[in-house]
C-alpha positions, -999 to 999 in steps of 0.1 A, spaced: -46 123 31 -18 134 7 -15 128 -30 16 107 -23 -4 84 -1 -29 78 -29 0 72 -54 15 47 -29 -17 27 -26 -22 26 -64 14 15 -69 11 -13 -43 -22 -24 -58 -7 -24 -93 26 -41 -84 11 -65 -59 40 -60 -35 55 -33 -13 90 -42 -26 82 -38 -63 61 -6 -58 88 10 -37 114 4 -64 90 18 -90 84 49 -69 121 53 -59 113 50 -22 123 26 6 100 -2 16 96 13 51 86 47 38 60 32 15 47 9 43 43 40 66 23 58 39 0 29 34 -4 24 71 -12 61 76 -41 59 51 -53 27 68 -53 44 102 -69 76 89 -97 57 71 -101 29 97 -98 4 69 -74 -24 61 -65 -18 25 -43 -48 19 -40 -83 32 -3 -94 35 8 -129 26 45 -130 36 68 -140 7 38 -141 -17 20 -109 -24 -3 -82 -11 -40 -84 -20 -62 -53 -22 -91 -57 2 -125 -51 -13 -147 -29 9 -184 -35 6 -205 -4 10 
């Protein structure tokens, strides 16, 4: 996992959307989506729940 992946996850969690976080980071939505997806695949966890046209919610993982 790269530092940029962690920054992407934090930005999405803070902004509540891929669109707003991509703008804040100066990246495209697709690039940011790929970064988040790579972390999800690498960890085997779904980090966000997507509600189209509303927002993204950070998934709480119980350990």
